[in-house]
N, C-alpha and C positions, 0 to 999 in steps of 0.2 A: 504494500500500500504506500509506503514512503517513496518508493521509486516512481509511482504514479503521480504523487504530489509534486515531486521534483520535475517530472516531465511536463506536467500541466503548468507549473510556474514558469518553466523555460518557454513553453509555447505562448503563454500569455505575454511574457516579456518581449519575445521576438515579434509577436503580432503588434504589440503596442509600438515598439521601436521602428518596425518596418512601415508603419503608417504615420510616423512623425515626419514633418517636413524638414526637420533638422538632420544633419548628418551626425552619426554617432558610431564610435568604434572603440575597441579595446586593443591595447598594445601590451606586450609583455615587457619585462625589464630591459630586454635587448632591443626594444623598439620594433619588434615584429608584430604585425597585425594578427590577432587571434580571433577577432570577430568584428563584423561591420554590418550596419543596417542596410536595407534596400535603397534608401535615399542616397547613401554614400556610393553604393555600387552603381546606381543609375547615373549619378553626377560624374563620376570619375571612371572607374573600371570595376567589373565584377570580380576581378582576380586580386583582391587585396590580401587575403589570408596567407600568412607565411612570408610576406614581403615587408620591407622597411620603407620608410619615406625616401631613402636614397635610391631604392629600386623604382619608385613611382613618380617622383617629382624632381624638378630642377635642383641641382646641388645647393644653391643658396637658400631655397625655401626649405629643403629637407634639413639642412643644418639648423635653421631657425626653429623648426618644429621640434627637433631633437633637443636643442638647448632648453626649450620650454618644458619638455617632458622631464628633463633632469631637475629643473627647479621644483616641479611638483613632487617628484620622487624623493628629493632631498628634504624638502620641508614638510612632506606628508600632509599637505592641505591643498584645498582648491585654489586655483588662480585663474584670473581672466587675462587673456592676451589678445592683441590685435594681430591677426595673421592674414596672409594673402594666399590666394590660389590662382593659378593660370588655367583657364578653361577654354572651351571652344569659342565662347563669345567674348573672351578677354579676361582681364584681371578682376578678381573679386576680393573684397576686404571683408573679413569676418571678425565678429566678437566671439572668441573661442574660450570655452570654459573647460579646464582640465582639472581632474581630481583623481587622487589615488584610490584604487580598489584593491584590497588586500584579502587573500584567503590563506588557508593554512599552508599551502604549497608554494605560493608565488605572490608577487606584487604586480599589479597591472596599473596602467594609466588609462582611465576612461576619458574620452574626449567627446564633447558635444558642441558642435558649431551651431550655436543657437540663432544667430542673427547675421544675415548678410547685410553689411553696412552699405555697400555700394559696388556696383560693377563699373569698371573703368569706361565702359561704353555707354553707360547711362548718363543722360544730361544732368548736370548739377542744378539743384534748386537754388534760386536766387532770392 
């Protein structure tokens, strides 16, 4: 029965996260993606799991993302960062919230990009 409860909780979590407009993912201590939601897979690539930022993004962006991960893991608390992504329609600026998730076997860094601040191709409001 406990296994069923765990399976149900996982299904509920994944259903909730896959229907969120925010991108969300888990990385392990080495910066490898261990889970990502459907929004993230749709926005970027369906092949995140097992890769690092350096496998997926330009070097300068990957370096910044990893530095932010280290801050969160070192201080063991949530932080907000302004981060950029390069996508098919141009550069996007995000308010990114990163926080540690720790279980008995490992430490993870959960990231949720909650808000797109602006696309470089969008006209600026005056």
